Each structure stands twice: as C-alpha cells, then as structure tokens.
C-alpha positions as a Markdown table, in Angstrom:
| # | Residue | x | y | z |
|---|---|---|---|---|
| 1 | Met | 20.8 | 13.5 | -8.5 |
| 2 | Met | 17.2 | 13.6 | -7.2 |
| 3 | Thr | 15.7 | 15.7 | -5.0 |
| 4 | Lys | 14.0 | 14.8 | -1.8 |
| 5 | Glu | 10.9 | 16.2 | -3.7 |
| 6 | Glu | 11.6 | 14.2 | -6.6 |
| 7 | His | 12.0 | 11.0 | -4.6 |
| 8 | Ile | 8.8 | 11.8 | -3.0 |
| 9 | Glu | 6.9 | 12.4 | -6.1 |
| 10 | Tyr | 8.7 | 9.0 | -7.7 |
| 11 | Trp | 6.8 | 7.4 | -4.9 |
| 12 | Ile | 3.4 | 8.9 | -5.5 |
| 13 | Asn | 3.5 | 8.5 | -9.0 |
| 14 | Thr | 4.0 | 5.1 | -8.7 |
| 15 | Ala | 1.7 | 4.5 | -6.2 |
| 16 | Gly | -0.8 | 6.5 | -8.6 |
| 17 | Asp | 0.2 | 3.5 | -11.1 |
| 18 | Asp | -0.6 | 0.9 | -9.0 |
| 19 | Trp | -3.5 | 2.1 | -7.8 |
| 20 | Arg | -5.2 | 2.7 | -11.6 |
| 21 | Arg | -3.8 | -0.7 | -12.5 |
| 22 | Lys | -5.5 | -2.7 | -9.4 |
| 23 | Glu | -8.7 | -1.6 | -11.4 |
| 24 | Leu | -8.2 | -3.4 | -14.3 |
| 25 | Leu | -7.1 | -6.3 | -12.2 |
| 26 | Phe | -10.5 | -5.9 | -10.2 |
| 27 | Asn | -12.8 | -5.5 | -13.4 |
| 28 | Ala | -11.0 | -9.2 | -14.5 |
| 29 | Asn | -11.9 | -11.1 | -11.6 |
| 30 | Asp | -8.3 | -11.2 | -10.2 |
| 31 | Tyr | -9.0 | -10.4 | -6.7 |
| 32 | Val | -5.8 | -11.4 | -5.2 |
| 33 | Phe | -3.9 | -9.6 | -7.6 |
| 34 | Cys | -6.1 | -6.8 | -7.1 |
| 35 | Leu | -5.3 | -6.2 | -3.4 |
| 36 | Tyr | -1.6 | -7.0 | -4.0 |
| 37 | Leu | -1.6 | -3.6 | -6.3 |
| 38 | Ala | -3.7 | -1.8 | -3.8 |
| 39 | His | -0.9 | -3.0 | -1.0 |
| 40 | Gln | 2.1 | -1.8 | -3.3 |
| 41 | Thr | -0.3 | 1.6 | -3.4 |
| 42 | Leu | -0.1 | 1.9 | 0.2 |
| 43 | Glu | 3.5 | 0.8 | 0.6 |
| 44 | Lys | 4.6 | 3.1 | -1.7 |
| 45 | Leu | 3.0 | 6.2 | 0.0 |
| 46 | Ala | 4.0 | 5.1 | 3.3 |
| 47 | Lys | 7.6 | 5.3 | 1.5 |
| 48 | Ala | 7.1 | 8.5 | 0.3 |
| 49 | Asn | 6.0 | 9.9 | 3.8 |
| 50 | Trp | 9.2 | 8.0 | 5.1 |
| 51 | Val | 11.4 | 9.8 | 2.6 |
| 52 | Arg | 9.4 | 13.1 | 3.9 |
| 53 | Val | 10.5 | 12.9 | 7.4 |
| 54 | His | 14.0 | 11.8 | 6.9 |
| 55 | Gln | 17.1 | 13.5 | 6.0 |
| 56 | Glu | 17.7 | 10.2 | 3.8 |
| 57 | Asn | 16.0 | 9.9 | 0.4 |
| 58 | Ile | 15.9 | 6.2 | 0.0 |
| 59 | Pro | 13.4 | 4.3 | 2.5 |
| 60 | Pro | 14.2 | 0.8 | 3.9 |
| 61 | Arg | 13.5 | -2.1 | 1.4 |
| 62 | Val | 10.4 | -3.7 | 3.6 |
| 63 | His | 7.2 | -4.3 | 2.5 |
| 64 | Asn | 5.6 | -3.8 | 6.3 |
| 65 | Ile | 3.3 | -0.9 | 5.8 |
| 66 | Val | 3.1 | -0.7 | 9.7 |
| 67 | Tyr | 7.0 | -0.7 | 9.8 |
| 68 | Leu | 7.5 | 2.2 | 7.7 |
| 69 | Leu | 4.1 | 4.4 | 9.3 |
| 70 | Glu | 5.9 | 3.7 | 12.4 |
| 71 | Gln | 9.4 | 4.9 | 11.6 |
| 72 | Ser | 7.4 | 7.9 | 9.9 |
| 73 | Asn | 5.9 | 9.1 | 12.8 |
| 74 | Ile | 2.4 | 8.6 | 10.9 |
| 75 | Asp | -0.7 | 8.8 | 13.4 |
| 76 | Leu | -3.5 | 7.2 | 11.9 |
| 77 | Ser | -6.6 | 5.8 | 13.9 |
| 78 | Asp | -6.3 | 2.7 | 15.6 |
| 79 | Asp | -9.2 | 1.7 | 13.4 |
| 80 | Leu | -6.6 | 2.2 | 10.2 |
| 81 | Met | -4.0 | 0.4 | 11.9 |
| 82 | Asn | -5.4 | -2.3 | 12.6 |
| 83 | Phe | -6.6 | -2.6 | 9.2 |
| 84 | Ile | -3.0 | -1.9 | 8.2 |
| 85 | Arg | -1.8 | -4.7 | 10.2 |
| 86 | Asp | -4.2 | -7.1 | 8.4 |
| 87 | Phe | -3.7 | -5.7 | 5.2 |
| 88 | Asn | 0.2 | -6.4 | 5.3 |
| 89 | Ser | -0.8 | -9.9 | 4.2 |
| 90 | Phe | -1.1 | -8.8 | 1.1 |
| 91 | Gln | 2.7 | -8.0 | 0.3 |
| 92 | Leu | 3.1 | -12.3 | 0.1 |
| 93 | Thr | 0.7 | -12.4 | -2.7 |
| 94 | Gly | 3.0 | -12.2 | -5.7 |
| 95 | Arg | 5.8 | -13.6 | -4.0 |
| 96 | Tyr | 4.8 | -16.9 | -2.1 |
| 97 | Pro | 2.6 | -19.9 | -4.8 |
| 98 | Asp | 1.4 | -21.5 | -1.4 |
| 99 | Tyr | 0.1 | -18.5 | 0.1 |
| 100 | Leu | -1.2 | -17.4 | -3.1 |
| 101 | Arg | -3.4 | -20.7 | -3.3 |
| 102 | Gln | -4.5 | -20.1 | 0.5 |
| 103 | Ile | -5.6 | -16.7 | -0.3 |
| 104 | Asp | -6.8 | -17.2 | -3.2 |
| 105 | Thr | -10.1 | -18.9 | -1.5 |
| 106 | Ile | -10.8 | -15.7 | 0.8 |
| 107 | Cys | -10.7 | -13.0 | -2.0 |
| 108 | Thr | -14.1 | -12.7 | -3.3 |
| 109 | Lys | -15.4 | -9.8 | -4.9 |
| 110 | Glu | -17.4 | -9.0 | -1.9 |
| 111 | Tyr | -14.4 | -9.2 | 0.3 |
| 112 | Thr | -12.2 | -7.1 | -2.2 |
| 113 | Cys | -14.8 | -4.2 | -2.2 |
| 114 | Glu | -14.4 | -3.7 | 1.3 |
| 115 | Gln | -11.0 | -4.2 | 1.3 |
| 116 | Leu | -10.2 | -1.4 | -1.6 |
| 117 | Glu | -13.0 | 0.9 | 0.4 |
| 118 | Lys | -10.6 | 0.5 | 3.5 |
| 119 | Val | -7.5 | 1.3 | 1.5 |
| 120 | Glu | -8.7 | 4.1 | 0.0 |
| 121 | Glu | -9.8 | 6.0 | 3.4 |
| 122 | Val | -5.8 | 5.0 | 4.2 |
| 123 | Arg | -4.7 | 6.6 | 0.9 |
| 124 | Leu | -6.3 | 9.2 | 1.3 |
| 125 | Cys | -4.8 | 9.8 | 4.8 |
| 126 | Leu | -1.3 | 9.4 | 3.7 |
| 127 | Leu | -1.7 | 12.0 | 0.5 |
| 128 | Val | -3.0 | 14.3 | 2.5 |
| 129 | Met | 0.4 | 14.1 | 5.3 |
| 130 | Leu | 2.6 | 14.7 | 1.9 |
| 131 | Gln | 0.8 | 18.0 | 1.0 |
C-alpha cells in the first residue's frame, strides 16, 4: 500500500513525464496533442495537490483542473484561474474526434507557445505548493 507521500510523488513524476513528452510533440508540430499533454501536466499536479490536502490518497476521477484546485483550496490569481478555465478545453482533445478537428485550426505554433508560457507559470505555482 502506497503512503500519501508516494501518491503525491506518483502524480508529480507522471506530470513531469507528460511535460517532457509535450516537447517532443511541439517539435513535431503536433500542437493539439502538445497542449493536451500540457493539460495532463496541470491536471496531475492539481491531483497531487488534492491528495496533499485530503485524507484520501485517490483524487476524484475528473479532468477539470478548476474543480480539482477548488477542492484543494488552491488560491491562484484571477488571471491564472481564468486561463485554466479556458485551458480546460484541451482535456477533450484526445477524447472526441469532432472536437479535435475544430481545435486543430486554432492551435498554431504561435498560439501554442503563448499557451505553454501560461501553463509553465501555473505548473511552477503548483509545484511550489507541493514543497
């Protein structure tokens, strides 16, 4: 049976794996799935924070980062929370092909770079909270 610390470490490590993999997709010009993995990174760090503040070690099986952060009493700036609300749409990317076609036209290299800068800001905030 895993300890609370091991559960948190699991979420942090898998978030790190996704963060590194998104770079491969970015370099391959696969911007939609790059942003999907960036979403996965934030979701997993939000789940690590959820485990940190709850008695249970298994976070809810949801993909909504805002929900996870709210359930963890995470206090981010309004700017970052608004970004996350919008960025939540990337959790749908790998799940629904009709949505994939729609979002594919939005995800240019420039757009992806802008999104990744914000993701990095949130990512670092969530990591600091885990220390």
